[in-house]
Backbone bond lengths (Angstrom), bond angles and torsions (degrees), N, CA, C in turn:
res aa  C-N    CA-C-N  psi(-1)  N-CA   C-N-CA  omega(-1)  CA-C   N-CA-C  phi
1 M - - - 1.448 - - 1.518 109.53 -
2 K 1.304 117.93 136.47 1.452 123.42 178.88 1.521 109.46 -114.45
3 T 1.323 115.60 130.69 1.454 120.63 179.70 1.510 108.98 -139.87
4 P 1.349 117.77 157.17 1.467 118.91 173.53 1.517 109.87 -61.24
5 F 1.333 116.65 143.64 1.466 121.50 -176.28 1.516 109.99 -93.79
6 T 1.317 116.98 126.30 1.455 121.21 173.31 1.515 107.04 -130.65
7 G 1.309 116.42 96.66 1.461 120.91 -177.81 1.512 111.20 -133.42
8 R 1.309 116.71 167.18 1.452 120.54 179.57 1.521 109.78 -93.91
9 S 1.310 116.61 150.73 1.460 121.07 -178.81 1.523 110.24 -72.13
10 R 1.330 115.38 147.16 1.450 121.25 174.42 1.505 107.71 -148.25
11 R 1.312 116.94 140.22 1.457 121.16 -177.35 1.523 109.80 -104.78
12 F 1.319 116.92 135.37 1.454 122.87 179.18 1.528 108.24 -117.49
13 S 1.341 116.75 136.50 1.458 118.60 -170.47 1.515 115.06 -110.81
14 I 1.325 119.15 -42.66 1.462 120.61 -176.77 1.520 108.89 -87.59
15 M 1.332 116.92 128.60 1.460 119.84 -170.06 1.531 110.59 -137.23
16 F 1.340 115.85 141.55 1.454 122.67 169.18 1.515 107.56 -121.63
17 A 1.337 117.56 145.02 1.458 119.89 -172.74 1.518 111.68 -142.08
18 A 1.333 114.86 153.50 1.461 122.33 171.67 1.510 107.22 -156.43
19 G 1.358 117.67 155.13 1.463 116.96 -176.73 1.513 114.83 -166.51
20 I 1.353 114.71 176.97 1.455 123.65 179.43 1.518 108.75 -143.09
21 A 1.308 115.33 169.03 1.469 121.16 172.27 1.519 108.29 -114.55
22 V 1.327 116.86 139.02 1.462 121.35 -171.49 1.515 110.54 -132.96
23 S 1.335 115.94 137.18 1.457 121.55 168.30 1.509 107.56 -98.71
24 M 1.327 117.33 142.76 1.457 119.09 178.30 1.523 111.68 -65.28
25 A 1.330 116.99 -12.11 1.460 120.28 175.96 1.527 111.40 -96.45
26 G 1.345 117.68 -5.18 1.452 120.86 -179.66 1.512 110.81 165.23
27 I 1.330 116.49 -179.05 1.457 122.19 -177.18 1.524 109.92 -84.79
28 G 1.330 116.95 137.44 1.458 122.01 178.16 1.509 110.85 -105.00
29 T 1.327 117.32 -131.72 1.457 122.43 -177.48 1.517 110.31 -61.99
30 L 1.332 116.63 138.44 1.451 122.14 -178.61 1.519 109.28 -125.19
31 L 1.341 117.42 128.84 1.449 122.77 175.16 1.518 108.96 -97.88
32 A 1.346 116.64 151.00 1.459 121.45 -167.83 1.523 113.67 -74.34
33 S 1.316 114.36 162.08 1.453 122.36 174.64 1.526 110.20 -68.58
34 D 1.343 115.68 156.90 1.471 117.75 -178.93 1.513 111.71 -145.72
35 H 1.339 117.61 51.86 1.458 120.71 177.82 1.530 110.22 -55.48
36 Q 1.336 116.05 129.08 1.465 123.02 172.27 1.529 112.36 43.76
37 D 1.334 116.65 56.68 1.458 119.20 -172.44 1.518 114.29 -93.17
38 T 1.331 118.88 -3.37 1.459 120.89 177.12 1.523 109.32 -138.00
39 P 1.348 117.27 156.80 1.467 119.40 177.32 1.524 112.93 -58.61
40 E 1.340 117.52 -34.43 1.468 119.54 -177.91 1.515 111.86 -65.39
41 V 1.333 117.81 -43.67 1.462 118.24 180.00 1.516 111.58 -76.21
42 E 1.337 117.84 -22.90 1.464 119.52 173.74 1.524 109.51 -63.90
43 L 1.324 116.04 -36.68 1.462 120.78 179.28 1.527 111.86 -83.46
44 N 1.339 117.07 -19.24 1.469 122.15 -179.40 1.525 109.05 -130.06
45 P 1.344 118.24 72.08 1.473 120.68 -171.25 1.522 114.28 -62.12
46 R 1.350 118.96 -24.28 1.455 119.06 179.16 1.526 111.56 -70.70
47 M 1.340 117.44 -15.77 1.463 121.06 177.74 1.524 112.10 -90.61
48 D 1.326 116.92 -3.78 1.463 120.99 -174.86 1.522 110.85 -86.25
49 I 1.323 117.40 124.80 1.462 121.28 171.55 1.525 108.18 -88.91
50 N 1.319 116.34 117.73 1.461 119.65 178.03 1.520 110.77 -77.85
51 D 1.335 115.65 -59.41 1.461 121.77 -174.73 1.513 110.03 -148.44
52 V 1.332 115.54 155.88 1.457 123.09 170.89 1.526 106.79 -125.81
53 Y 1.324 117.38 126.71 1.454 122.34 -177.06 1.525 110.61 -123.83
54 A 1.316 116.20 151.80 1.467 123.09 167.39 1.519 107.25 -132.04
55 F 1.322 116.58 118.28 1.458 122.53 -176.87 1.533 109.96 -117.96
56 P 1.334 117.67 154.09 1.469 118.70 166.54 1.520 109.43 -56.45
57 G 1.324 116.49 141.17 1.450 120.57 -177.56 1.516 113.15 -82.32
58 S 1.322 115.64 -167.09 1.461 121.44 -177.04 1.526 112.39 -69.63
59 T 1.336 116.63 -20.31 1.461 121.94 172.24 1.525 108.01 -133.40
60 S 1.331 116.32 166.58 1.463 120.21 -171.94 1.521 113.37 -66.66
61 D 1.331 117.69 -17.14 1.463 119.95 -178.95 1.528 112.40 -98.99
62 R 1.334 117.23 14.56 1.461 121.13 -177.22 1.527 110.83 -126.08
63 V 1.321 116.64 157.37 1.459 122.32 178.20 1.529 108.10 -135.86
64 A 1.328 115.75 141.88 1.461 121.89 178.34 1.524 109.20 -107.41
65 L 1.314 116.78 128.78 1.455 123.87 178.59 1.526 108.72 -111.07
66 V 1.323 116.96 134.30 1.460 121.17 -173.36 1.522 109.79 -132.18
67 L 1.313 116.00 133.18 1.461 123.74 170.87 1.519 107.20 -121.62
68 T 1.341 117.56 125.66 1.461 120.50 175.69 1.520 109.49 -114.71
69 T 1.330 114.53 149.42 1.453 121.02 -177.28 1.523 109.63 -149.57
70 S 1.331 115.46 168.58 1.469 122.56 169.89 1.521 114.65 65.94
71 S 1.309 118.88 28.15 1.465 120.32 173.81 1.525 107.97 -89.82
72 P 1.354 118.97 143.23 1.464 124.76 5.52 1.525 112.02 -97.03
73 L 1.336 115.59 139.32 1.451 122.11 170.41 1.514 107.73 -106.89
74 S 1.325 116.67 128.22 1.460 119.43 -176.62 1.523 112.55 -86.74
75 G 1.341 117.14 -3.41 1.465 120.69 176.99 1.512 109.99 -151.80
76 T 1.320 116.21 -149.25 1.465 120.64 -179.39 1.520 111.93 -116.51
77 N 1.330 117.53 8.46 1.461 121.17 -177.30 1.523 109.73 -91.74
78 A 1.312 116.55 77.18 1.463 121.72 179.60 1.510 108.06 -150.53
79 S 1.333 116.37 156.97 1.457 120.15 179.60 1.517 109.64 -141.52
80 F 1.327 116.17 159.07 1.457 121.59 175.85 1.529 109.36 -73.50
81 D 1.326 115.69 151.08 1.458 121.42 -177.90 1.529 109.27 -81.25
82 P 1.328 119.02 119.81 1.462 120.74 -178.92 1.525 113.52 -71.72
83 D 1.325 117.55 -11.16 1.468 121.40 179.76 1.529 113.06 -95.20
84 L 1.333 116.65 6.72 1.461 120.99 -178.69 1.522 110.33 -111.98
85 L 1.323 114.56 151.14 1.471 121.59 171.88 1.518 107.86 -109.66
86 Y 1.331 116.69 116.33 1.455 122.83 176.52 1.529 107.16 -96.16
87 Q 1.342 117.12 131.75 1.457 120.28 -179.61 1.526 111.20 -133.24
88 I 1.331 116.20 140.57 1.460 122.69 166.22 1.517 105.62 -111.70
89 K 1.345 116.26 126.60 1.460 121.39 -172.58 1.526 110.26 -115.43
90 I 1.329 115.42 145.43 1.458 122.55 -175.54 1.522 109.71 -126.31
91 D 1.335 116.39 125.54 1.468 122.23 169.62 1.516 107.26 -106.37
92 N 1.336 117.33 116.21 1.466 119.91 178.68 1.523 112.54 -115.08
93 S 1.352 116.79 12.85 1.461 120.47 179.45 1.523 112.90 -118.53
94 G 1.332 117.07 -1.92 1.454 120.76 174.72 1.514 115.68 79.52
95 D 1.342 117.86 15.42 1.468 119.77 -179.14 1.527 113.17 -104.13
96 A 1.338 117.00 9.60 1.469 122.74 178.72 1.522 112.67 63.43
97 K 1.335 117.09 25.40 1.452 122.83 174.03 1.525 108.48 -125.22
98 E 1.302 115.81 143.49 1.455 119.07 -176.40 1.519 111.83 -68.60
99 D 1.334 115.31 129.99 1.464 122.63 173.78 1.523 111.10 -99.81
100 L 1.331 115.99 -25.97 1.461 122.58 179.06 1.524 108.85 -139.10
101 V 1.314 116.41 151.79 1.460 120.71 175.38 1.519 110.12 -139.26
102 F 1.325 114.83 150.64 1.452 122.47 162.33 1.525 105.65 -107.12
103 Q 1.306 117.92 125.91 1.455 122.42 177.78 1.522 108.35 -109.88
104 I 1.334 115.49 124.07 1.465 120.97 -173.65 1.517 109.11 -121.08
105 T 1.325 116.60 125.77 1.458 122.23 177.36 1.524 109.38 -131.43
106 F 1.338 114.94 159.50 1.457 121.90 -178.08 1.523 109.52 -130.72
107 D 1.325 115.98 152.70 1.457 119.09 175.48 1.521 110.42 -92.11
108 Q 1.320 116.46 -179.89 1.459 122.10 -179.56 1.522 110.47 -70.35
109 G 1.334 115.08 161.64 1.454 119.39 172.10 1.506 113.19 120.87
110 A 1.341 115.07 170.30 1.459 121.36 175.51 1.516 109.43 -68.28
111 L 1.339 116.46 159.86 1.461 121.34 -175.09 1.521 111.97 -54.40
112 T 1.322 116.98 -42.55 1.464 120.50 -175.84 1.524 112.49 -69.23
113 A 1.337 116.77 -14.49 1.468 120.02 -179.53 1.513 112.41 -115.28
114 Q 1.335 117.98 2.88 1.455 120.20 -176.93 1.521 112.02 -75.47
115 K 1.318 114.57 154.27 1.455 122.54 174.68 1.513 108.43 -118.15
116 V 1.336 117.33 137.16 1.453 123.08 178.51 1.523 109.49 -108.94
117 T 1.324 115.85 145.04 1.454 121.99 173.57 1.521 108.47 -127.50
118 V 1.327 116.23 122.54 1.462 122.30 178.81 1.522 108.31 -114.35
119 V 1.321 116.17 122.26 1.461 122.17 176.08 1.523 108.06 -107.92
120 G 1.324 118.24 127.80 1.440 120.50 177.78 1.526 113.35 128.65
121 P 1.361 113.43 176.64 1.461 127.04 4.69 1.527 111.73 -70.78
122 V 1.340 115.60 136.48 1.451 121.68 -176.21 1.523 108.03 -144.22
123 A 1.325 117.02 150.35 1.464 120.35 174.56 1.522 109.07 -62.25
124 P 1.330 118.20 134.26 1.463 120.30 -175.16 1.527 111.89 -69.63
125 P 1.328 117.98 138.26 1.462 120.14 175.41 1.526 112.10 -65.04
126 A 1.340 116.90 -27.70 1.461 122.55 177.17 1.512 107.94 -141.74
127 V 1.326 116.97 142.86 1.466 122.68 -178.99 1.516 108.91 -107.21
128 G 1.344 116.34 138.04 1.455 120.35 177.30 1.514 111.45 101.62
129 T 1.334 116.56 -145.25 1.463 120.86 -172.90 1.520 113.46 -83.29
130 A 1.335 118.22 -20.49 1.465 120.98 175.84 1.514 108.61 -83.07
131 T 1.331 117.25 117.10 1.457 121.19 -171.44 1.516 111.03 -119.29
132 T 1.315 116.26 131.27 1.463 123.44 178.82 1.518 109.29 -127.20
133 L 1.324 116.51 142.24 1.453 120.08 176.96 1.519 110.88 -64.21
134 A 1.320 115.75 137.11 1.459 120.93 177.68 1.532 109.62 -68.56
135 S 1.319 115.63 143.46 1.467 120.36 179.59 1.522 111.97 -105.14
136 S 1.317 117.73 6.58 1.464 121.65 177.31 1.522 108.18 -152.33
137 G 1.308 115.77 169.84 1.456 120.29 178.03 1.516 111.69 120.55
138 T 1.324 115.54 164.33 1.461 121.62 179.07 1.515 110.32 -68.30
139 V 1.310 117.07 137.48 1.460 122.74 -179.77 1.523 109.87 -117.82
140 T 1.324 115.71 133.67 1.458 122.29 170.52 1.516 106.59 -117.30
141 T 1.321 117.82 123.90 1.463 120.01 -174.48 1.518 110.60 -142.07
142 G 1.336 115.40 152.43 1.449 120.57 -179.99 1.510 111.44 163.14
143 A 1.309 116.46 -166.21 1.458 122.11 -173.99 1.519 112.07 -76.12
144 V 1.327 116.03 137.83 1.458 121.73 170.45 1.526 108.82 -61.65
145 G 1.323 116.61 140.24 1.460 121.04 -178.78 1.508 113.97 92.82
146 S 1.344 116.95 -6.00 1.462 121.32 179.35 1.520 110.12 -109.70
147 T 1.329 116.94 155.96 1.459 122.04 172.51 1.518 108.07 -86.69
148 L 1.330 116.08 120.53 1.454 121.85 -172.83 1.522 110.22 -114.36
149 G 1.320 116.85 157.97 1.449 121.45 174.45 1.512 112.83 89.32
150 S 1.340 114.55 -151.89 1.460 121.64 -172.52 1.520 110.99 -123.80
151 A 1.320 116.25 141.70 1.466 121.05 179.32 1.519 112.03 -69.93
152 T 1.312 118.10 -13.49 1.465 120.86 177.47 1.525 112.44 -109.07
153 G 1.330 116.99 -7.06 1.456 121.64 178.00 1.513 110.60 -120.53
154 I 1.322 116.28 -126.31 1.466 121.71 177.41 1.518 108.55 -89.60
155 Q 1.327 115.90 127.54 1.455 121.14 178.73 1.528 108.33 -128.26
156 V 1.336 116.99 137.23 1.461 122.08 -170.74 1.521 110.47 -133.07
157 F 1.326 115.51 139.90 1.472 122.10 166.27 1.520 108.07 -134.33
158 T 1.328 116.87 135.63 1.463 121.53 171.64 1.520 108.30 -133.95
159 G 1.326 116.70 141.95 1.454 119.66 178.47 1.517 111.80 154.96
160 V 1.319 115.31 -167.34 1.462 122.49 -177.14 1.520 110.00 -81.21
161 R 1.324 115.87 134.06 1.460 122.91 174.53 1.527 108.96 -142.75
162 G 1.325 116.59 158.25 1.453 120.24 174.68 1.517 110.47 -62.52
163 D 1.326 117.35 137.34 1.468 120.14 179.22 1.524 108.92 -64.76
164 P 1.342 118.82 118.71 1.464 120.84 -175.50 1.518 113.71 -80.65
165 F 1.337 117.68 -8.08 1.462 119.07 -176.13 1.525 110.25 -77.19
166 F 1.336 116.11 136.94 1.472 122.11 -179.00 1.511 108.75 -109.90
167 I 1.337 116.63 124.81 1.457 119.89 175.65 1.526 109.75 -155.92
168 D 1.330 115.26 140.13 1.458 121.82 172.08 1.531 106.01 -83.37
169 L 1.335 115.20 79.31 1.459 120.19 -169.78 1.526 112.76 -68.05
170 E 1.304 116.20 -32.91 1.464 119.30 177.57 1.530 110.54 -58.78
171 Q 1.333 115.82 -44.97 1.468 119.74 179.32 1.527 111.21 -70.82
172 F 1.345 116.22 -35.25 1.459 119.96 177.16 1.517 111.23 -59.24
173 F 1.320 116.74 -41.46 1.465 119.66 179.39 1.524 112.34 -71.24
174 K 1.329 116.90 -22.14 1.459 119.23 172.59 1.527 110.37 -72.25
175 I 1.345 116.11 -37.31 1.463 120.44 -179.53 1.528 110.71 -73.88
176 L 1.332 116.07 -42.33 1.469 121.59 -179.19 1.529 108.69 -127.66
177 P 1.332 117.69 76.92 1.460 120.43 -173.39 1.525 113.68 -64.18
178 D 1.324 118.34 -22.37 1.465 120.26 -179.23 1.523 112.55 -72.63
179 R 1.345 118.20 -11.49 1.462 121.35 179.61 1.527 112.68 -88.73
180 R 1.307 117.41 -5.62 1.464 120.72 -179.40 1.526 109.72 -69.34
181 P 1.348 118.49 126.48 1.466 119.88 178.20 1.515 111.26 -65.40
182 S 1.310 115.66 152.66 1.461 120.07 -177.19 1.515 112.72 -84.22
183 T 1.329 117.47 -19.12 1.456 121.21 -179.75 1.526 109.56 -137.62
184 G 1.326 116.11 170.27 1.449 120.78 174.18 1.514 114.20 90.02
185 P 1.345 117.17 179.28 1.469 121.89 -174.78 1.525 114.21 -61.02
186 L 1.342 118.14 -24.37 1.461 120.06 -177.10 1.524 113.12 -95.39
187 S 1.323 117.59 4.46 1.467 119.77 178.67 1.520 109.52 -82.95
188 I 1.325 114.84 62.34 1.463 120.70 -177.40 1.520 109.48 -72.33
189 P 1.336 118.18 156.19 1.467 120.60 -175.46 1.529 112.40 -58.51
190 S 1.327 115.31 149.91 1.459 120.83 176.36 1.527 110.01 -63.24
191 T 1.317 115.50 142.43 1.456 121.46 -179.74 1.519 108.92 -134.43
192 P 1.327 118.58 166.93 1.467 119.86 178.69 1.520 111.97 -57.42
193 T 1.299 117.73 149.04 1.466 122.22 -178.61 1.529 110.57 -70.33
194 A 1.323 115.53 161.03 1.461 122.65 178.42 1.519 107.91 -142.27
195 S 1.326 116.56 167.80 1.463 120.80 -177.87 1.525 112.95 -114.82
196 A 1.334 118.72 -6.02 1.465 120.55 -177.36 1.518 109.32 -157.23
197 F 1.356 115.25 163.25 1.457 120.12 175.36 1.513 110.21 -74.37
198 R 1.307 116.85 154.45 1.448 121.88 179.36 1.530 109.93 -92.27
199 S 1.317 116.20 159.05 1.457 122.02 -179.36 1.526 108.87 -131.99
200 P 1.327 117.87 121.77 1.470 126.61 -1.96 1.524 111.72 -77.18
201 G 1.315 115.22 152.14 1.450 119.93 177.25 1.522 111.42 -81.46
202 I 1.323 115.63 171.21 1.461 122.71 178.45 1.522 107.97 -118.78
203 D 1.330 116.39 126.55 1.463 120.52 -179.33 1.522 108.48 -80.87
204 L 1.327 116.14 93.70 1.453 120.72 -176.83 1.531 112.01 -69.04
205 L 1.335 118.10 -20.26 1.462 120.98 -179.70 1.531 112.94 -85.73
206 A 1.335 117.04 -4.44 1.466 120.24 -175.14 1.532 113.92 -53.88
207 P 1.340 120.24 -37.82 1.472 118.73 -178.32 1.519 113.66 -80.03
208 F 1.324 118.30 -6.96 1.456 120.80 -169.33 1.530 112.70 -100.29
209 N 1.323 114.64 154.32 1.456 122.57 175.92 1.521 111.01 -107.10
210 C 1.316 115.64 172.40 1.456 122.78 172.37 1.521 107.39 -142.09
211 L 1.319 116.55 171.42 1.457 121.66 169.94 1.521 107.95 -94.94
212 A 1.316 117.50 133.27 1.462 121.67 -174.56 1.520 110.80 -123.87
213 I 1.329 114.72 141.00 1.458 123.40 169.91 1.521 106.48 -117.18
214 V 1.328 117.68 117.75 1.464 123.05 -176.17 1.526 108.62 -122.57
215 I 1.337 116.23 124.83 1.463 121.59 179.42 1.523 108.05 -128.62
216 E 1.325 116.46 123.14 1.464 120.76 176.37 1.524 109.06 -113.93
217 V 1.338 115.78 131.23 1.468 121.15 -177.46 1.520 109.91 -141.31
218 P 1.334 117.45 161.50 1.465 119.35 169.17 1.531 110.21 -62.64
219 K 1.318 117.00 140.69 1.463 120.86 178.45 1.524 111.82 -56.09
220 S 1.333 116.12 -33.27 1.459 120.72 -177.03 1.521 112.41 -62.81
221 M 1.338 117.97 -20.72 1.465 120.92 177.66 1.525 112.42 -74.70
222 L 1.343 116.58 -16.71 1.467 120.00 -172.63 1.518 113.61 -109.92
223 T 1.320 118.04 -21.38 1.457 121.03 -174.04 1.523 111.42 -98.54
224 S 1.328 114.81 155.93 1.463 120.43 174.78 1.518 111.31 -103.00
225 S 1.342 116.56 4.36 1.456 122.62 -178.26 1.516 109.40 -135.66
226 T 1.313 117.10 148.81 1.465 121.41 176.51 1.525 112.04 -90.25
227 S 1.335 117.27 1.77 1.459 121.33 -179.75 1.523 110.73 -63.60
228 T 1.327 116.58 143.58 1.466 120.60 -179.93 1.519 112.31 -68.81
229 D 1.352 118.02 -19.55 1.459 120.04 178.78 1.528 111.60 -105.31
230 A 1.337 117.06 22.81 1.466 120.62 176.40 1.526 109.73 -59.73
231 K 1.312 115.95 143.21 1.462 121.23 -176.53 1.521 110.23 -120.28
232 I 1.325 115.02 148.76 1.452 121.17 173.38 1.522 109.24 -133.58
233 G 1.309 116.12 152.08 1.459 121.75 168.58 1.512 108.18 -100.06
234 V 1.331 116.67 138.50 1.460 121.80 -178.06 1.518 109.08 -127.86
235 W 1.312 117.34 127.65 1.454 120.53 172.68 1.523 109.15 -147.27
236 A 1.305 116.17 171.38 1.457 120.63 -176.93 1.511 110.10 -134.97
237 T 1.304 115.46 152.80 1.467 121.44 175.53 1.523 109.08 -136.61
238 I 1.319 115.44 153.30 1.451 122.81 170.32 1.519 106.75 -125.64
239 S 1.316 117.50 125.61 1.464 122.04 -174.85 1.522 110.44 -127.68
240 R 1.326 113.94 156.74 1.464 118.53 171.80 1.520 109.41 -140.94
């Protein structure tokens, strides 16, 4: 369901970010995944951005944007943090500043009872690290775990999904043992050091889930040009 947005402003200060650059004709520069890359996000997994993706959409004139967080989850009993602001940001002018944003918030409750509200794409009320909730723009809202919106307009899914990132994490921790988390499912025992990945590798994340925010829109909603080779920058932030 889409309704006009009437909300109060709120400022969020602490932010984590990750992103990619995308051509409307295909994927461009890609920056690496960063699951649990700092002690702070290890202690606050809902603030951790795992990956940001941009995929071709369900039709050739659409694009799907994905933000994943909170990996690894060993089951499906997890929920989004209602005190966080999740954002997907779009630069369509090439100046490395957001021209459009999707702002995603969640209410209280268990995952199966949570409600998501997505505002955007809308011009950001503030650009950069100072973040304020938008007071206008198209809103898509409904239950977490459901497909919301329109197949020809803005369509949204939020909920638990298998972590799509592939990594031989056991070998990675042998190469860089200081990156091994001290607690949680990935705090696997210390092993002898190594200098390279093994072949074939083992996808240690295969059994784990993550929380995913997926938004599919017409490309025309994100670009400032009708050219077939128009480019956008895509990144995401989580703030509190």
